[in-house]
C-alpha positions in Angstrom: 0.1 0.3 0.8 -1.4 3.4 -0.7 0.1 4.9 -3.9 1.4 7.7 -1.7 2.8 5.7 1.3 6.4 6.7 0.4 5.7 10.2 -0.8 8.7 12.4 0.2 11.0 9.4 0.5 14.1 9.3 -1.7 15.8 5.9 -2.4 19.3 5.4 -3.8 19.7 2.4 -6.1 23.4 1.6 -6.6 24.3 -0.4 -9.7 26.7 -0.7 -12.6 26.8 -2.6 -15.9 25.7 -6.2 -15.4 22.9 -5.7 -12.9 20.1 -8.3 -13.2 17.6 -6.3 -15.2 14.4 -7.3 -13.3 16.1 -6.7 -9.9 16.6 -3.1 -10.7 13.7 -2.2 -12.9 10.9 -4.0 -11.0 11.7 -2.8 -7.5 12.3 0.7 -8.9 8.8 0.6 -10.5 7.1 -0.7 -7.4 8.9 1.8 -5.1 7.9 4.7 -7.5 4.4 3.4 -7.6 4.3 3.7 -3.8 5.3 7.3 -4.1 9.1 7.2 -3.6 11.7 9.0 -5.7 14.2 6.4 -6.8 17.6 7.7 -8.0 19.9 5.3 -10.0 23.5 5.9 -9.0 26.5 4.4 -10.8 30.2 4.7 -10.5 32.1 6.5 -13.2 30.6 9.1 -15.6 28.2 6.9 -17.5 24.9 8.3 -18.5 23.5 4.7 -18.8 24.2 1.3 -17.5 23.4 -2.0 -19.2 21.4 -4.7 -17.5 21.8 -8.5 -17.8 18.5 -10.2 -18.7 18.7 -13.8 -17.5 21.3 -15.1 -20.1 22.0 -12.1 -22.3 22.7 -8.4 -22.2 19.5 -6.5 -21.5 18.2 -2.9 -21.6 20.1 0.2 -20.8 18.9 2.2 -17.8 19.5 5.9 -17.3 21.9 6.9 -14.5 20.5 9.8 -12.5 23.6 10.6 -10.5 27.2 9.5 -10.5 28.5 7.8 -7.4 31.1 10.6 -6.9 28.4 13.1 -6.3 26.1 10.9 -4.2 25.8 11.4 -0.4 24.0 8.9 1.8 22.5 11.7 3.9 20.5 12.8 0.9 18.6 9.5 0.8 16.2 7.5 3.1 17.3 4.1 2.0 19.6 2.1 -0.3 18.7 -0.7 -2.7 21.4 -3.0 -4.1 20.2 -5.1 -7.2 21.9 -8.3 -7.9 23.2 -10.0 -11.0 26.6 -11.7 -10.8 28.7 -8.9 -12.6 27.1 -5.9 -10.8 28.0 -6.6 -7.2 31.3 -8.2 -8.2 32.3 -4.9 -9.8 30.9 -2.7 -7.0 32.6 -4.6 -4.2 36.0 -3.7 -5.8 35.2 0.1 -5.9 36.2 1.8 -2.6 33.7 4.6 -3.1 30.9 2.1 -3.5 31.8 0.4 -0.3 32.0 3.7 1.5 28.6 4.7 0.2 27.0 1.5 1.5 28.8 1.9 4.9 27.5 5.4 5.2 23.9 4.1 5.1 24.7 1.6 7.8 26.4 4.3 10.0 23.3 6.5 9.7 21.0 3.5 10.5 19.2 3.8 7.2 17.6 0.8 5.5 19.7 -1.2 3.1 18.0 -3.8 0.8 19.9 -6.3 -1.3 18.6 -9.0 -3.6 20.2 -12.1 -5.2 24.0 -11.5 -5.5 23.6 -7.9 -4.0 24.7 -9.1 -0.5 28.3 -9.7 -1.9 28.7 -5.9 -1.6 27.5 -6.1 2.0 30.3 -8.5 2.8 33.0 -6.1 1.6 31.2 -3.3 3.5 31.6 -5.3 6.7 27.8 -5.4 7.3 26.9 -9.1 7.6 28.7 -10.4 10.7 26.0 -11.5 13.2 23.2 -10.7 10.8 20.5 -13.1 9.5 20.0 -12.8 5.7 19.4 -14.6 2.5 20.7 -14.4 -1.1 21.2 -16.4 -4.2 22.2 -19.8 -2.9 25.7 -19.7 -4.3 26.6 -16.9 -1.9 25.7 -19.0 1.1 29.2 -20.0 2.0 30.6 -16.5 1.3 28.1 -15.0 3.7 28.5 -17.7 6.4 32.3 -17.3 6.2 31.8 -13.6 6.7 29.8 -14.3 9.9 26.2 -14.2 8.7 23.4 -16.6 9.4 22.2 -17.6 6.0 18.6 -18.8 5.5 16.7 -19.9 2.4 13.6 -17.6 2.7 11.8 -15.3 0.2 12.7 -12.2 2.2 14.6 -11.6 5.4 14.4 -8.5 7.5 17.1 -8.2 10.2 16.6 -4.8 11.7 17.0 -2.3 8.8 18.7 -4.8 6.5 16.4 -6.5 4.0 17.6 -9.3 1.7 15.9 -11.6 -0.9 17.1 -14.5 -3.0 16.0 -14.1 -6.7 13.8 -12.3 -9.2 10.8 -14.4 -8.1 11.1 -12.8 -4.7 10.9 -9.2 -6.0 7.2 -8.6 -4.9 8.0 -9.7 -1.3 11.3 -7.8 -1.4 9.8 -4.6 -2.6 6.9 -4.9 -0.1 9.3 -5.3 2.7 11.2 -2.2 1.7 7.9 -0.2 1.3 6.6 -1.4 4.7 9.9 -0.4 6.5 10.0 3.0 4.9 6.3 3.7 5.4 6.4 2.9 9.1 
C-alpha cells in the first residue's frame, strides 16, 4: 500500500481507560502512515485515556473527540482496540453500543482486535458471522451465534477481527486493504 492509499479516509477508534496499549497505538500509527485520519473517541469528558501495557498501566493517549459528539456518518470505518478492561467498560455504555451499531447499519467497516469483539456481542453484530478474538472470548462469541476460528485475521464482509498484539500487522493491513478498495 502506498503512503497515501487512505488519503481522505477518516477512521474512528473507540476506546476508554484500560485499552491494550499496542492495540490502539500501533494500528493508529499504521493507518495514519497509510494516509488516514484517525480520531480517538472516548466516553465521558476525558482529555486523555490510559492504556494497559501487558501487565501494568501504560501511556496516556489524547482523546480527539468525546463519544457524545461523535457521529458514525462522519467516519469511514471503526476500530475497536482490545484489552480486558476497555471493551468490558464500553459494552456497558449504551451510547458506545449505539455508536458501534450505527457503523453496522451504514455498512461501514468495523475492525476489532483481541477482547474488542466483546463490544460486538452487546451490539448484536456477531450472530452468523465468522470471526476471531483472544481465545478466552471463544465461548462468549459462540454463545452469541458466531463461528469462532483461531486465525491471525478474519474478514467477514466488512467485519475484521484479530486475536492479539502479534496480529496487529495483519489486522492493520486488512483494514487498509478494505478501505483502499
